[in-house]
C-alpha positions as CSV (number, residue, x, y, z in Angstrom):
1,X,36.6,-89.2,69.8
2,X,38.2,-90.5,65.9
3,X,41.6,-88.9,65.2
4,X,39.9,-88.3,61.4
5,X,37.5,-87.0,60.4
6,X,35.5,-89.3,58.2
7,X,31.9,-87.5,57.9
8,X,30.6,-84.1,57.6
9,X,28.5,-85.1,60.3
10,X,31.4,-86.7,61.8
11,X,32.8,-83.1,62.1
12,X,29.8,-81.5,62.8
13,X,29.4,-83.8,66.3
14,X,33.5,-83.3,66.6
15,X,33.0,-79.2,66.4
16,X,30.6,-79.4,68.7
17,X,32.6,-81.6,71.5
18,X,35.6,-79.1,70.8
19,X,34.0,-76.0,72.0
20,X,31.7,-77.3,74.3
21,X,34.8,-80.1,76.0
22,X,38.0,-78.2,74.6
23,X,40.6,-79.7,77.3
24,X,38.5,-83.1,76.9
25,X,39.1,-83.0,73.2
26,X,42.7,-82.5,73.1
27,X,43.6,-85.1,75.6
28,X,41.8,-87.2,73.2
29,X,43.9,-86.3,70.2
30,X,46.6,-85.8,72.5
31,X,46.2,-89.6,73.3
32,X,47.4,-90.8,69.8
33,X,51.0,-89.8,70.3
34,X,53.7,-90.9,72.0
35,X,54.8,-89.6,75.3
36,X,57.7,-89.8,77.8
37,X,55.5,-89.0,80.6
38,X,51.6,-88.0,80.6
39,X,50.7,-84.2,81.0
40,X,49.4,-83.1,85.1
41,X,47.2,-81.0,83.2
42,X,45.9,-79.9,79.9
43,X,45.6,-76.2,79.2
44,X,46.3,-73.0,81.6
45,X,45.6,-69.9,80.0
46,X,44.8,-66.4,79.8
47,X,45.1,-63.9,76.9
48,X,45.9,-60.4,79.1
49,X,49.3,-61.7,79.8
50,X,49.2,-63.6,77.4
51,X,50.3,-66.9,78.7
52,X,49.1,-70.2,77.4
53,X,50.2,-73.7,77.7
54,X,49.3,-76.2,76.9
55,X,49.8,-80.4,78.5
56,X,51.8,-78.8,80.9
57,X,54.1,-81.5,83.2
58,X,54.5,-83.9,79.8
59,X,57.3,-84.9,78.3
60,X,58.1,-85.9,74.8
61,X,60.9,-85.9,72.1
62,X,58.7,-84.8,68.4
63,X,60.9,-87.0,66.4
64,X,60.5,-89.7,68.3
65,X,56.9,-89.6,66.9
66,X,58.0,-88.9,63.7
67,X,60.3,-91.0,63.8
68,X,60.7,-93.9,65.8
69,X,57.5,-94.6,66.6
70,X,57.0,-96.0,63.3
71,X,60.1,-98.2,63.0
72,X,58.2,-101.2,63.6
73,X,55.8,-101.2,60.5
74,X,57.3,-98.5,58.5
75,X,60.9,-98.9,58.6
76,X,60.8,-99.5,54.3
77,X,58.5,-97.2,53.5
78,X,59.4,-93.8,52.2
79,X,59.4,-90.9,54.4
80,X,61.1,-88.2,52.0
81,X,60.9,-88.4,48.5
82,X,62.7,-86.0,47.2
83,X,62.8,-84.4,43.3
84,X,65.6,-81.8,42.3
85,X,65.4,-78.9,40.4
86,X,67.0,-80.5,37.2
87,X,64.5,-83.6,36.0
88,X,67.6,-84.5,34.5
89,X,69.2,-85.5,37.7
90,X,68.2,-88.6,39.7
91,X,65.1,-88.3,42.1
92,X,66.2,-90.0,45.9
93,X,63.8,-92.2,48.2
94,X,64.7,-91.8,51.6
95,X,62.7,-94.5,54.0
96,X,61.8,-93.9,57.5
97,X,64.9,-97.0,58.2
98,X,67.0,-94.0,57.0
99,X,65.4,-91.2,57.8
100,X,66.2,-92.2,61.7
101,X,70.0,-93.3,61.4
102,X,70.8,-89.9,59.5
103,X,68.9,-87.8,61.9
104,X,71.0,-89.7,64.5
105,X,73.9,-89.2,62.4
106,X,73.2,-85.2,61.9
107,X,72.4,-85.0,65.7
108,X,75.4,-85.9,66.7
109,X,77.4,-83.9,64.4
110,X,75.7,-81.3,66.1
111,X,76.6,-82.4,69.3
112,X,80.2,-82.8,68.2
113,X,80.2,-79.1,67.6
114,X,79.2,-77.9,70.7
115,X,75.5,-77.9,70.2
116,X,73.4,-78.9,73.0
117,X,69.8,-78.4,74.4
118,X,68.2,-74.7,74.1
119,X,71.2,-73.7,71.5
120,X,69.6,-72.4,69.1
121,X,70.6,-72.8,65.3
122,X,70.2,-70.8,62.3
123,X,69.3,-72.8,59.0
124,X,69.5,-71.2,55.6
125,X,69.6,-73.9,52.8
126,X,68.2,-75.4,50.2
127,X,65.6,-77.1,49.3
128,X,67.6,-80.7,49.8
129,X,66.7,-83.5,52.1
130,X,69.3,-82.5,54.3
131,X,67.5,-79.4,55.5
132,X,64.3,-81.7,56.9
133,X,67.6,-84.3,58.5
134,X,69.2,-81.0,60.2
135,X,65.3,-79.5,61.2
136,X,64.7,-83.2,62.7
137,X,68.3,-83.3,64.0
138,X,68.4,-80.1,65.7
139,X,64.6,-81.0,67.4
140,X,65.9,-84.3,69.1
141,X,69.1,-83.1,70.8
142,X,66.7,-80.3,72.4
143,X,68.1,-77.8,70.5
144,X,66.3,-74.7,68.8
145,X,65.6,-74.4,64.9
146,X,65.5,-71.0,63.6
147,X,65.2,-71.7,59.2
148,X,65.5,-68.7,57.5
149,X,64.6,-68.8,53.7
150,X,67.4,-69.2,51.7
151,X,66.2,-65.9,49.2
152,X,66.8,-63.4,51.8
153,X,69.9,-61.2,51.7
154,X,72.9,-61.5,54.4
155,X,71.1,-58.1,56.4
156,X,68.9,-60.3,56.7
157,X,70.3,-63.3,57.3
158,X,72.0,-61.6,59.8
159,X,69.5,-59.6,61.9
160,X,68.0,-62.9,62.4
161,X,71.3,-64.9,63.8
162,X,71.4,-62.0,65.9
163,X,68.4,-62.0,67.8
164,X,68.1,-65.6,68.3
165,X,71.7,-65.4,69.0
166,X,72.3,-69.0,67.1
167,X,75.5,-70.4,68.0
168,X,75.6,-72.5,64.8
169,X,74.8,-71.6,60.9
170,X,74.1,-74.6,58.9
171,X,74.1,-73.6,55.3
172,X,75.5,-75.1,51.9
173,X,78.0,-74.1,49.5
174,X,75.3,-73.0,46.8
175,X,71.7,-74.1,45.4
176,X,70.1,-74.4,43.0
177,X,66.4,-72.9,41.8
178,X,65.5,-72.7,38.5
179,X,68.6,-71.4,36.4
180,X,69.7,-69.6,39.0
181,X,72.7,-70.3,41.0
182,X,73.6,-68.6,44.1
183,X,76.2,-69.0,46.1
184,X,75.0,-69.6,49.9
185,X,78.4,-69.7,51.7
186,X,79.1,-66.6,50.5
187,X,76.1,-65.1,51.9
188,X,76.4,-66.3,55.1
189,X,80.1,-65.4,55.1
190,X,78.9,-62.1,54.6
191,X,76.4,-62.3,57.3
192,X,78.3,-64.3,59.9
193,X,81.1,-61.2,60.5
194,X,78.4,-59.0,62.4
195,X,77.0,-62.1,64.4
196,X,79.6,-62.4,67.4
197,X,77.3,-65.8,69.2
198,X,78.1,-67.9,65.7
199,X,81.1,-70.3,66.8
200,X,80.5,-72.8,64.2
201,X,79.3,-73.0,59.9
202,X,78.3,-75.9,58.7
203,X,78.4,-76.9,55.1
204,X,76.3,-79.3,53.6
205,X,78.2,-80.0,50.2
206,X,75.4,-79.3,47.1
207,X,76.7,-77.8,44.2
208,X,80.6,-78.6,44.3
209,X,81.4,-75.0,43.4
210,X,84.9,-74.2,45.3
211,X,84.6,-72.9,48.6
212,X,86.6,-71.0,50.7
213,X,86.5,-71.8,54.7
214,X,87.1,-70.3,57.7
215,X,89.4,-72.2,59.8
216,X,88.8,-72.5,63.3
217,X,84.7,-71.7,62.6
218,X,83.8,-73.3,58.7
219,X,83.4,-77.2,59.0
220,X,82.3,-79.9,55.9
221,X,79.7,-82.3,57.5
222,X,80.6,-84.9,55.0
223,X,84.2,-84.6,56.9
224,X,82.3,-84.5,60.4
225,X,80.0,-87.0,59.7
226,X,82.8,-89.7,59.7
227,X,83.7,-89.4,63.4
228,X,79.9,-90.3,64.5
229,X,77.8,-92.9,65.1
230,X,74.0,-93.6,64.3
231,X,72.7,-93.8,67.6
232,X,71.7,-90.7,69.4
233,X,69.1,-90.6,72.1
234,X,66.3,-88.2,71.6
235,X,66.3,-85.7,74.3
236,X,63.9,-85.3,76.7
237,X,61.3,-82.0,76.3
238,X,59.0,-80.7,78.2
239,X,55.7,-79.5,76.2
240,X,56.6,-75.9,76.8
241,X,59.7,-76.4,75.9
242,X,60.7,-74.0,72.6
243,X,60.8,-76.2,69.6
244,X,61.3,-73.6,66.4
245,X,61.4,-69.7,66.1
246,X,60.4,-68.7,63.3
247,X,61.0,-64.8,62.3
248,X,58.1,-62.9,60.4
249,X,57.6,-59.8,58.9
250,X,55.4,-56.7,61.3
251,X,54.1,-53.7,61.0
252,X,57.1,-52.5,62.8
253,X,61.0,-52.4,60.6
254,X,62.3,-56.0,63.1
255,X,60.8,-59.2,61.9
256,X,59.8,-60.6,64.9
257,X,60.6,-64.5,66.4
258,X,57.4,-66.3,66.7
259,X,58.5,-68.8,69.7
260,X,56.0,-72.5,68.4
261,X,56.5,-75.5,71.5
262,X,57.0,-78.7,71.2
263,X,54.3,-80.6,72.6
264,X,51.1,-78.3,71.4
265,X,52.9,-77.8,68.1
266,X,53.0,-81.4,67.9
267,X,50.0,-82.0,68.7
268,X,48.1,-80.0,66.3
269,X,50.5,-80.2,63.4
270,X,50.0,-84.0,63.5
271,X,45.9,-83.5,63.6
272,X,45.6,-80.9,61.3
273,X,47.5,-82.9,58.4
274,X,45.8,-85.8,58.4
275,X,42.4,-84.2,58.5
276,X,43.0,-81.5,56.1
277,X,44.4,-83.5,53.7
278,X,42.9,-87.0,54.2
279,X,46.2,-89.0,53.6
280,X,45.7,-92.4,53.7
281,X,48.8,-95.1,54.1
282,X,50.8,-95.4,50.5
283,X,49.4,-91.8,49.5
284,X,51.9,-89.5,48.6
285,X,51.6,-86.0,49.2
286,X,52.9,-82.9,47.9
287,X,53.5,-79.4,49.5
288,X,55.6,-76.8,46.9
289,X,56.5,-74.5,49.9
290,X,60.0,-73.8,51.1
291,X,60.7,-74.7,54.6
292,X,61.6,-71.8,55.4
293,X,58.1,-70.3,55.9
294,X,55.9,-72.3,58.4
295,X,53.9,-73.8,55.7
296,X,57.3,-76.2,54.8
297,X,57.7,-76.8,58.7
298,X,54.0,-77.5,59.2
299,X,53.1,-79.6,56.5
300,X,56.4,-80.7,54.7
301,X,58.1,-82.1,57.9
302,X,56.8,-82.0,61.3
303,X,52.7,-83.0,60.2
304,X,53.4,-85.6,57.4
305,X,56.0,-87.4,59.1
306,X,53.9,-87.2,62.3
307,X,51.6,-89.5,60.6
308,X,54.0,-91.8,58.5
309,X,53.2,-90.1,55.5
310,X,55.6,-89.9,52.5
311,X,56.4,-86.3,52.0
312,X,57.7,-85.1,48.7
313,X,60.3,-82.3,48.5
314,X,61.1,-80.7,45.8
315,X,64.4,-78.3,45.4
316,X,62.8,-76.0,41.8
317,X,60.4,-73.6,40.8
318,X,57.0,-74.0,39.4
319,X,58.2,-73.0,35.9
320,X,61.5,-74.8,34.9
321,X,62.5,-75.9,32.9
322,X,59.0,-75.2,31.6
323,X,55.5,-73.9,33.4
324,X,54.0,-77.7,33.1
325,X,56.7,-78.9,35.5
326,X,54.5,-79.3,38.4
327,X,51.9,-81.1,36.5
328,X,55.2,-83.7,35.2
329,X,56.5,-84.4,38.9
330,X,52.6,-84.7,40.2
331,X,52.6,-87.9,37.2
332,X,55.8,-88.6,37.5
333,X,55.7,-89.6,41.1
334,X,51.7,-90.8,41.6
335,X,50.9,-87.4,43.7
336,X,47.8,-88.0,46.0
337,X,47.5,-84.3,47.8
338,X,48.7,-81.3,46.0
339,X,48.9,-78.2,48.1
340,X,50.5,-75.0,46.5
341,X,50.2,-71.3,47.0
342,X,47.5,-69.3,45.1
343,X,50.4,-67.0,43.0
344,X,52.0,-70.2,41.8
345,X,48.4,-70.9,40.5
346,X,47.8,-67.3,38.9
347,X,51.7,-67.8,37.4
348,X,51.1,-71.2,36.0
349,X,47.7,-70.2,34.6
350,X,49.0,-66.8,32.7
351,X,51.3,-69.8,30.9
352,X,48.4,-71.1,28.9
353,X,46.8,-74.3,29.0
354,X,48.3,-76.3,26.8
355,X,51.8,-76.8,29.7
356,X,49.1,-78.6,32.1
357,X,47.7,-80.8,28.8
358,X,50.3,-83.3,28.3
359,X,49.3,-84.6,32.0
360,X,46.6,-86.7,32.7
361,X,46.8,-85.9,36.4
362,X,44.8,-89.0,37.5
363,X,46.5,-89.3,40.8
364,X,45.2,-86.6,42.4
365,X,42.5,-86.5,45.2
366,X,42.6,-83.5,47.0
367,X,44.1,-80.2,46.4
368,X,44.8,-77.2,48.4
369,X,45.9,-73.7,48.6
370,X,48.0,-71.7,50.8
371,X,49.5,-68.4,51.2
372,X,46.6,-65.6,50.9
373,X,43.0,-66.1,49.9
374,X,42.7,-67.1,46.3
375,X,40.9,-65.7,44.1
376,X,38.1,-67.4,41.9
377,X,39.3,-67.1,38.7
378,X,42.1,-68.7,39.9
379,X,40.3,-71.0,42.4
380,X,38.3,-72.4,39.1
381,X,40.8,-72.7,36.7
382,X,42.6,-74.9,39.4
383,X,39.2,-76.7,40.1
384,X,38.6,-77.3,36.3
385,X,43.0,-78.1,34.9
386,X,44.3,-79.6,37.9
387,X,41.3,-81.4,39.9
388,X,39.3,-82.3,36.6
389,X,36.4,-81.0,39.1
390,X,36.7,-84.7,40.7
391,X,38.9,-83.3,44.0
392,X,38.0,-80.9,46.6
393,X,40.2,-77.9,47.2
394,X,41.5,-77.7,50.7
395,X,41.3,-73.4,50.3
396,X,43.5,-73.6,53.8
397,X,43.6,-70.2,55.7
398,X,46.1,-69.9,58.9
399,X,49.3,-68.2,60.0
400,X,52.8,-68.8,61.0
401,X,52.0,-67.8,64.5
402,X,48.7,-70.1,64.2
403,X,51.4,-73.5,63.6
404,X,48.8,-75.3,61.4
405,X,45.5,-74.4,59.3
406,X,42.9,-73.0,61.4
407,X,39.8,-72.2,58.3
408,X,39.2,-75.2,55.7
409,X,37.4,-77.9,54.1
410,X,39.0,-81.2,55.5
411,X,39.0,-83.1,52.4
412,X,35.7,-84.0,50.4
413,X,33.9,-83.3,53.9
414,X,32.4,-79.7,54.0
415,X,31.0,-77.6,51.5
416,X,33.3,-75.9,48.5
417,X,32.4,-72.4,47.7
418,X,35.3,-70.8,45.2
419,X,37.5,-68.2,47.8
420,X,35.8,-69.3,50.3
421,X,38.3,-71.1,53.2
422,X,35.1,-72.8,54.9
423,X,34.2,-73.6,58.5
424,X,37.2,-74.0,61.1
425,X,38.7,-77.1,62.0
426,X,37.6,-78.9,65.9
427,X,39.2,-76.8,68.5
428,X,39.5,-73.9,66.7
429,X,37.1,-70.7,68.1
430,X,36.9,-68.2,65.4
431,X,34.9,-65.1,65.7
432,X,33.8,-61.8,64.1
433,X,34.6,-58.5,65.7
434,X,33.2,-55.2,64.9
435,X,35.2,-52.2,65.8
436,X,34.4,-52.0,69.4
437,X,35.3,-55.5,69.8
438,X,31.9,-56.7,69.7
439,X,31.2,-60.3,68.5
440,X,29.5,-60.0,65.5
441,X,26.8,-63.2,65.5
442,X,25.5,-63.3,62.2
443,X,26.0,-64.7,59.4
444,X,26.4,-62.4,55.8
445,X,28.7,-59.7,57.6
446,X,32.3,-58.5,57.4
447,X,34.7,-57.9,60.3
448,X,37.8,-58.3,62.1
449,X,38.7,-62.2,62.7
450,X,39.8,-63.4,66.1
451,X,39.8,-66.2,68.5
452,X,38.3,-66.3,71.6
453,X,40.0,-69.9,73.2
454,X,43.6,-71.5,72.9
455,X,44.5,-73.9,70.7
456,X,48.0,-76.2,71.2
457,X,49.8,-75.1,68.2
458,X,49.4,-71.1,68.9
459,X,52.3,-68.5,69.6
460,X,53.5,-68.8,73.2
461,X,55.8,-65.4,72.7
462,X,57.8,-63.2,70.1
463,X,61.5,-64.3,71.1
464,X,63.1,-62.2,73.5
465,X,60.0,-59.5,73.8
466,X,57.2,-61.0,74.8
467,X,55.9,-57.5,75.4
468,X,55.6,-57.3,71.5
469,X,53.5,-60.6,71.6
470,X,51.1,-59.1,73.6
471,X,50.5,-55.7,72.2
472,X,50.6,-57.1,68.0
473,X,48.8,-60.3,68.9
474,X,46.0,-59.7,72.3
475,X,46.0,-55.7,72.8
476,X,43.7,-55.0,70.4
477,X,40.6,-56.1,72.0
478,X,41.0,-57.8,75.1
479,X,40.4,-61.3,76.0
480,X,41.0,-62.7,71.8
481,X,43.6,-63.5,70.1
482,X,43.8,-60.9,67.1
483,X,44.8,-62.2,63.7
484,X,44.9,-59.1,61.6
485,X,42.8,-59.7,59.4
486,X,39.4,-58.4,58.2
487,X,36.8,-62.0,57.0
488,X,33.4,-62.4,56.1
489,X,31.0,-65.1,57.1
490,X,28.2,-65.9,54.3
491,X,24.4,-67.4,54.9
492,X,25.8,-70.8,56.0
493,X,28.7,-69.5,58.0
494,X,31.9,-69.9,55.5
495,X,34.4,-67.4,56.0
496,X,36.4,-65.4,53.2
497,X,39.7,-64.1,54.2
498,X,39.6,-60.5,53.0
499,X,42.9,-59.2,53.3
500,X,45.5,-57.6,55.8
501,X,44.3,-54.8,58.2
502,X,47.0,-53.7,59.0
503,X,50.6,-52.4,58.0
504,X,51.7,-56.0,56.3
505,X,51.8,-56.8,52.8
506,X,51.2,-60.3,51.6
507,X,53.0,-61.1,48.5
508,X,53.2,-64.2,47.2
509,X,52.1,-65.2,50.1
510,X,54.9,-63.6,52.2
511,X,54.3,-61.0,54.6
512,X,56.4,-57.9,54.7
513,X,55.8,-55.4,57.0
514,X,56.0,-51.9,55.2
515,X,58.1,-50.2,58.0
516,X,60.5,-53.2,56.9
517,X,60.3,-52.5,53.3
518,X,60.7,-48.5,53.9
519,X,63.4,-49.1,56.4
520,X,65.5,-50.6,53.9
521,X,64.6,-47.8,50.6
522,X,65.5,-45.1,52.8
523,X,69.1,-47.3,53.2
524,X,69.4,-45.5,49.8
525,X,71.7,-42.6,49.9
526,X,69.7,-40.7,47.4
527,X,66.4,-41.0,49.7
528,X,65.1,-38.8,52.2
529,X,61.4,-41.2,52.8
530,X,59.6,-43.1,51.7
531,X,56.6,-45.2,52.3
532,X,55.0,-48.4,50.6
533,X,51.6,-50.1,50.8
534,X,50.1,-53.4,48.5
535,X,48.1,-52.6,45.2
536,X,46.2,-56.0,43.8
537,X,48.8,-57.8,41.8
538,X,47.4,-60.1,38.7
539,X,49.9,-62.6,39.9
540,X,51.6,-62.0,43.2
541,X,47.9,-61.2,45.0
542,X,49.5,-58.0,46.1
543,X,52.3,-56.6,44.9
544,X,54.4,-53.6,46.5
545,X,54.1,-50.1,45.4
546,X,56.7,-47.4,46.9
547,X,56.3,-43.3,46.7
548,X,60.0,-42.1,46.9
549,X,61.2,-38.5,48.0
550,X,65.0,-37.9,46.9
551,X,66.7,-36.2,48.6
552,X,67.5,-33.6,45.6
553,X,66.4,-33.7,42.1
554,X,67.5,-36.2,39.5
555,X,67.1,-37.0,35.9
556,X,67.4,-40.5,35.4
557,X,64.7,-41.3,37.7
558,X,65.3,-44.8,36.5
559,X,68.6,-44.7,37.2
560,X,67.5,-43.9,40.7
561,X,64.7,-46.9,40.6
562,X,66.7,-49.6,39.7
563,X,69.1,-48.4,42.6
564,X,66.6,-48.5,45.0
565,X,65.6,-52.2,44.0
566,X,69.0,-53.4,44.5
567,X,69.3,-51.6,48.0
568,X,65.7,-53.4,48.7
569,X,67.6,-56.5,47.9
570,X,70.8,-56.4,49.5
571,X,69.0,-55.3,52.9
572,X,66.0,-57.9,53.2
573,X,66.4,-59.8,49.3
574,X,64.7,-60.1,46.0
575,X,61.4,-61.1,47.2
576,X,60.1,-58.4,48.6
577,X,61.4,-55.9,45.8
578,X,58.8,-53.0,45.0
579,X,57.0,-53.3,41.9
580,X,56.3,-50.2,40.8
581,X,58.2,-46.6,42.5
582,X,56.8,-43.2,42.0
583,X,59.1,-40.5,42.6
584,X,57.1,-38.2,44.4
585,X,58.0,-34.1,45.7
586,X,56.2,-34.6,49.1
587,X,53.9,-37.6,50.8
588,X,49.9,-37.1,51.8
589,X,50.8,-36.3,55.8
590,X,48.4,-35.4,58.7
591,X,49.1,-32.6,60.8
592,X,51.2,-34.8,63.1
593,X,52.9,-35.7,60.6
594,X,51.4,-39.5,60.1
595,X,51.1,-40.6,56.6
596,X,47.5,-41.6,55.0
597,X,48.5,-44.7,53.8
598,X,44.7,-45.1,53.2
599,X,44.9,-42.1,50.2
600,X,48.4,-43.7,48.8
601,X,46.8,-47.6,48.6
602,X,43.5,-46.0,46.7
603,X,46.5,-44.0,44.3
604,X,47.9,-47.3,43.6
605,X,44.7,-49.6,43.0
606,X,44.0,-47.3,40.5
607,X,41.3,-45.3,42.4
608,X,41.8,-42.2,42.6
609,X,38.2,-40.6,43.0
610,X,37.7,-42.9,46.2
611,X,40.4,-40.7,48.0
612,X,38.0,-39.1,50.1
613,X,38.6,-35.9,52.8
614,X,41.7,-34.9,52.2
615,X,40.7,-31.6,53.9
616,X,42.8,-32.5,57.0
617,X,46.0,-32.7,55.5
618,X,49.4,-30.2,56.2
619,X,49.5,-30.1,52.2
620,X,46.1,-31.8,50.3
621,X,47.5,-30.0,47.3
622,X,50.2,-33.1,47.7
623,X,47.7,-35.4,46.7
624,X,47.3,-34.0,43.1
625,X,50.5,-34.0,42.7
626,X,50.7,-38.0,43.4
627,X,47.6,-39.0,41.8
628,X,48.6,-37.1,38.0
629,X,52.4,-38.7,38.8
630,X,51.1,-41.8,38.9
631,X,49.0,-41.9,35.7
């Protein structure tokens, strides 16, 4: 079994073998990594509890596989290539040798400040090299990292710190994101007021702004690193020890901490990176995501480094200083594999082709998309203008919970079809289910997307609440992991993802539970009740449409709407603010009090003629009023 698939016929053979002999297949892939101790048992599992254990009894440290094992042959090769927000600022190259020293130093700073194996560390940071280094340093000493995207509010940050009882928060004085300057440390200060578990706040200097430091709690990294050496042995970890917690929105108001473990996550992150992107030694690979999301964990940090790759990290945004920034960076650093979100593609497409034309993009060999299904128009634009119709598009489907890419072509190996993710990777066994949970065997059918056999990087639990993991992912259909997505299979068996079937909205590739946004809106003193739905949005894929009942009528609804947006920004962050707010006097509810979101969705989508039966509602008249208000 070759570690890398190098033809479509080999993909077909590997896939067949992986389904017939899954344990032998994954043992073979796992043998490509360094293990301190080999496993006693490859897999033990049931989806009822659920309990999944891969490479049981094995010992390893993921950072030895990301860094140490490359030192003999790649010490002077660039590991991380950092491009700053401001194109006038100098980029940085960090070799594997540099990375080893910096990760060891950072790990020693963590230990000096009381962090040990099993402790949780929250990272709330800009996209600077120290974020990747801090992630690896935490893993090196056996602590558990919880990266929170530095766009979330103080309240959201506090919720995540408290849920994981984090001992330390690592942050920076501030961050640059496009034209914005955000004082991160101030947000952390506000958050940790409500977090008794936090003993230390470690601060990286990025902006050199005047920063208040609380004696006894806050320390500067540049001071601490003076007291440590650059050797730090990697902590041996059990294959099933937690590596990280990453919070994702659910259909309840409380974000859930998805737990990934050291061994299985490592094996799948490395294997999927190598095969989907068809990385060759000497290539420069760029994923434009933020490390605050799973895409950044798996395909900026772990996946590339496990393969000894050069991974580009970008601090900025696609439209700053202008809408040609992505393409300028591609040409500047001769990027070979480029991986971004459909939202970014649609936004850049809307800015006009004149921002692409100055750049050759000749170095590109594979281009990819992630975060949500890509529409055909955007796929075609990406194919023609960025890939020059010579680069395969890997339209990847996966989730925070899956840990890595599940459905995609492997570079040029596999049919290319606009808006279709493609075939499952070897080792992945997806199925379409009907409403009764029966497998749909035929092609050219639509159903609920589920997976019937475990894979190494799958979610193990939700932090501190295993019952929630069982309820959300394993209780809908007995014996299956349920993705929450609907999908179609075409005549050849290619999968096309249709989107969420639960109360989750996918905004620019970021998932938010409707309940989470409603809870935030309801914090506003003027709001009595709210209901939130997603609707098609030209740039974001899905926009947020909020129907709001006020406590008492007001004349200036624009002012109230602006206030509601500020409330959501405070509670969750600007990324979750509603695109449209409609003030209503009532909501369509059943007699038992359930809000009929299907009706609200149709109104938001501009299809009031497709509401279906509304006779079962407590007050059907409220629907006519909502439709009229929307128009």
